[in-house]
N, C-alpha and C positions, 0 to 999 in steps of 0.2 A: 844650867843644870850640868852636872859631870857625866860624860858619856865614854864609852869604850869601845874600841874596834873589835869584832870578834873576826870569825872565818870569814873569808871573802870580803874583809873592810866592811862589813856592814855595822852600823852604828847601834851600840848595845847600850841604852839608856837605864837608869835606875829606876825609872818610872813604868812599872809594868802591873796595872791594876789587876789583870787576869791572874796573874802570878801570886800577887798579894791574896786575892781572894781564895785561891786554892789552898794556899799555905794556911790562912786564916780557919778555913772549913776544915782541913785536915786536923787541925789541934782541936777543934769542936768534937770531930768524929772520934778521936781517941777517948773521949772523956764519955760520950753521950751514946755511942752505938752499943747495941745490946751485944753481949759475949758470943752469941751464937750466929752473928753476922759477920758473913765472909766479905770483906770489901779490898779494894785495891786502886791504885792508878794505873792507868795504861798509858805507858810512855812512847806514844807515837809522834809527839810534836817535836819540833826543832830541827836544826838544819843536821843533814847526814850526808857524808860522801856519796856520790852517786853508785860506786859499788857496793857500799853497805846497804843503800836503800834498796838497790836490786836484791842482794842477797836475803833481806828482810821479806821483800816483797815475796820472793820465791819459797820462804818458809811460812807464808801466810798471814803477813801483817796486812791488815784492811785500813783503808783510808774510811775516816768517819766515825771509827770507834771511839765513844765517849771518855772524858777524861777519867771518869770514877765508876767502877761497876761493883754492884753490891748483889749478892745472893741471899736470900733469907727464905728458909721453908717453900724451897722450889720455886721460887719466884726471883725474877732477874729484875734489877733497878738499875738504871743507868742515868748519869748526871753529866751533862756538858756544860764548863762553865765559860762563860763570857763576859768581858769588862761590859759595863753599862753601855747599851745601845749595839751591842755585837750581835751579828747574825750568824746563823748555821750556814756553813757550807752546803752545797749540792751533796757531797759525799756524806756530811752528818745528817742532812734531811733524809737521805735515802737509807741509812742505818737506822734513824729514828722511825721511819716508816715500817721497815722491815720488822723492828723490835716489836712495835705495836702490834703488828700483823701476827707474831708469833707469841702474844701472850704477855710482854715485857712491859715495864713502866719506864718511861724517859722524860726527864726533865732538863731544861735549860734554865741554868740559874746566873743571876747577876748579882746577889747578895747571899750571905750566909744564912739569914733568917728563911728566904724564900726555900733554900735547900733543905734546911733542917725541917720545915713545915712539910714538904714533900715526903721526907723520910718518916718523920713522925706518923703521917696519915698511912704509909706503908707500915707500920708497926716496927719499923728498925731500931727506934731508940728506946733508950730507957725512960 
């Protein structure tokens, strides 16, 4: 397999199941979400220079925020995408618990169909 070296010499392979899942889901969402659904990706992941990470934290960036947020009819739906077998970090679990406590809906998805089913049950899809 072809691999690249990224920042700090880390190996960056082309095989990234979570990224591939995310991209496939976004393509479906562009077609299937109702027009009145506000949704977006939260770009918290990835490497950041320590100074940039500190500045972002001071501006309110939170660890554990899910990959995709959806607002519909005064409800918040959150989706955290994981490669098959992936698990939530402690920060992600804490966010999920807090969202649930405040009346939101949280889903961990490892496949497009599962996420679409969750969103469909919430009334977000056409």
